[in-house]
VEXDREN-2710 file (C-alpha; in Angstrom, 1 decimal):
% VEXDREN-2710
k/r/px/py/pz
1/MET/-2.4/20.4/8.5
2/ASN/-4.1/17.0/9.5
3/ILE/-3.3/14.2/7.3
4/ALA/-7.1/13.1/7.2
5/PHE/-7.6/15.7/4.6
6/PHE/-5.6/13.5/2.3
7/LEU/-7.0/10.2/3.3
8/ILE/-8.6/7.9/0.6
9/PRO/-10.9/5.8/2.7
10/LYS/-10.8/2.0/2.8
11/LYS/-14.0/1.6/0.8
12/GLU/-12.2/3.3/-2.1
13/VAL/-9.0/1.4/-1.9
14/VAL/-7.9/-1.9/-3.5
15/TYR/-6.6/-4.3/-0.7
16/LEU/-6.2/-8.0/-0.3
17/ASN/-6.6/-10.3/2.7
18/ILE/-3.3/-11.8/3.7
19/HIS/-4.7/-15.4/3.1
20/ALA/-5.6/-14.7/-0.5
21/THR/-3.7/-16.5/-3.3
22/MET/-0.9/-15.3/-5.4
23/ARG/-3.2/-15.7/-8.4
24/GLN/-5.8/-13.4/-6.8
25/ALA/-3.2/-10.8/-6.1
26/LEU/-1.9/-11.0/-9.7
27/GLU/-5.3/-10.6/-11.2
28/ARG/-6.4/-7.8/-9.0
29/MET/-3.2/-5.9/-9.5
30/GLU/-3.4/-6.4/-13.2
31/TYR/-7.0/-5.5/-13.5
32/HIS/-6.5/-2.1/-11.5
33/ARG/-3.0/-1.5/-12.9
34/TYR/-1.4/-1.2/-9.4
35/SER/2.0/-2.3/-8.6
36/ALA/1.4/-2.5/-4.9
37/VAL/-1.6/-3.2/-2.5
38/PRO/-2.2/-3.2/1.2
39/LEU/-2.6/-6.6/2.8
40/LEU/-5.0/-7.0/5.8
41/ASP/-5.8/-9.7/8.2
42/ASN/-9.2/-11.1/8.9
43/LYS/-10.0/-8.3/11.5
44/GLY/-9.0/-5.5/9.1
45/LYS/-5.7/-4.9/10.6
46/TYR/-2.8/-3.6/8.1
47/ILE/-0.2/-6.3/7.9
48/THR/2.1/-5.2/5.0
49/THR/2.1/-4.0/1.3
50/LEU/2.5/-6.6/-1.3
51/THR/4.5/-5.3/-4.3
52/GLU/5.1/-6.6/-7.8
53/GLY/8.6/-7.2/-6.8
54/ASP/7.5/-9.7/-4.1
55/LEU/5.6/-11.6/-6.6
56/LEU/8.3/-11.6/-9.1
57/TRP/10.9/-12.8/-6.6
58/LYS/8.6/-15.6/-5.5
59/LEU/8.0/-16.7/-9.2
60/LYS/11.9/-16.5/-9.7
61/ASN/12.9/-18.4/-6.5
62/THR/10.1/-21.1/-6.7
63/PRO/10.9/-24.0/-9.2
64/ASP/8.0/-25.1/-11.6
65/LEU/5.8/-22.1/-10.4
66/ASN/3.9/-20.6/-13.2
67/PHE/0.7/-18.5/-13.5
68/HIS/-1.5/-21.6/-13.5
69/ASN/-0.3/-22.9/-10.1
70/THR/0.0/-19.6/-8.4
71/GLU/-3.6/-20.4/-7.2
72/LYS/-1.8/-22.9/-4.9
73/ILE/0.4/-20.2/-3.1
74/ARG/-1.0/-18.2/-0.4
75/LEU/0.2/-14.6/0.2
76/THR/1.4/-15.8/3.7
77/ASP/4.0/-17.9/1.8
78/ILE/5.5/-15.0/0.0
79/PRO/8.5/-13.2/1.4
80/PHE/8.0/-9.4/1.6
81/HIS/11.0/-7.4/0.8
82/ARG/9.8/-4.0/2.0
83/LYS/8.0/-3.1/5.0
84/ASN/5.7/0.0/4.4
85/GLU/5.2/1.1/7.9
86/PRO/1.6/2.7/8.4
87/ILE/0.9/6.0/10.0
88/PHE/-1.8/6.8/12.5
89/ILE/-4.7/8.9/11.5
90/ASP/-3.7/11.7/13.9
91/ALA/-0.2/12.0/12.5
92/GLU/1.0/15.4/11.5
93/MET/2.1/16.3/8.0
94/GLU/5.7/16.2/8.6
95/ASN/5.4/12.4/9.5
96/ILE/4.1/11.6/5.9
97/ILE/6.7/13.4/3.9
98/SER/9.6/10.9/4.5
99/ARG/7.2/8.1/3.9
100/VAL/5.9/9.2/0.4
101/MET/9.5/9.6/-0.8
102/GLU/9.9/5.9/-0.4
103/GLN/6.5/4.6/-1.4
104/ASN/3.7/5.2/-3.9
105/PHE/1.1/5.3/-0.8
106/VAL/1.2/5.2/2.9
107/PRO/-1.1/3.1/4.9
108/VAL/-3.2/4.8/7.5
109/VAL/-4.6/3.1/10.6
110/ASP/-6.6/4.0/13.7
111/ASP/-5.2/3.5/17.2
112/GLN/-6.1/-0.3/17.1
113/GLY/-4.0/-0.8/14.0
114/ILE/-7.3/-1.2/11.9
115/PHE/-6.7/-0.1/8.3
116/ILE/-8.8/3.0/7.4
117/GLY/-7.3/4.1/4.0
118/ILE/-4.2/5.4/2.2
119/ILE/-2.7/8.7/1.4
120/ARG/-1.2/8.7/-2.0
121/ARG/2.1/10.2/-3.0
122/ARG/0.4/12.3/-5.7
123/GLU/-1.8/14.3/-3.2
124/ILE/1.2/15.1/-1.1
125/ILE/3.2/16.4/-4.1
126/GLU/0.4/18.5/-5.2
127/TYR/-0.1/19.9/-1.7
128/CYS/3.8/20.9/-1.5
129/ALA/3.6/22.3/-5.0
130/ASP/0.7/24.5/-4.1
131/LYS/2.6/25.6/-1.0
132/PHE/5.8/26.2/-2.9
133/PHE/4.2/28.2/-5.8
134/ALA/2.0/30.3/-3.3
135/VAL/5.3/31.3/-1.5
136/LYS/7.1/32.1/-4.9
137/ARG/4.1/34.3/-5.9
138/LYS/4.4/36.5/-2.9
END
């Protein structure tokens, strides 16, 4: 099965520009209740995934940093502790299983590295459960 079946397109995904501020990230993540969001460059290429952990570590390791001055911190100044590798839109289902075991979503890019959407763990688990129960019923 082609993974495009599971794709949530970019227009329906919350993401941030890599040049956004820490405050913008905190507010957007809180508003949408997300613990991670994809980061894109100005051309729409996927760069990495920003996690709550990245923000917490930056807060912990930066003296005098508080919510009010997070507007001075650019996301480019935050060390990222995990690199969520994207998959290409023409990838096969087997390629995504190992990724969703480690992350809530998998970024999907085209052959130029342009971000086109995500595949969430939830849909993959539902797909696998349907297959499993279909086999058990036989």
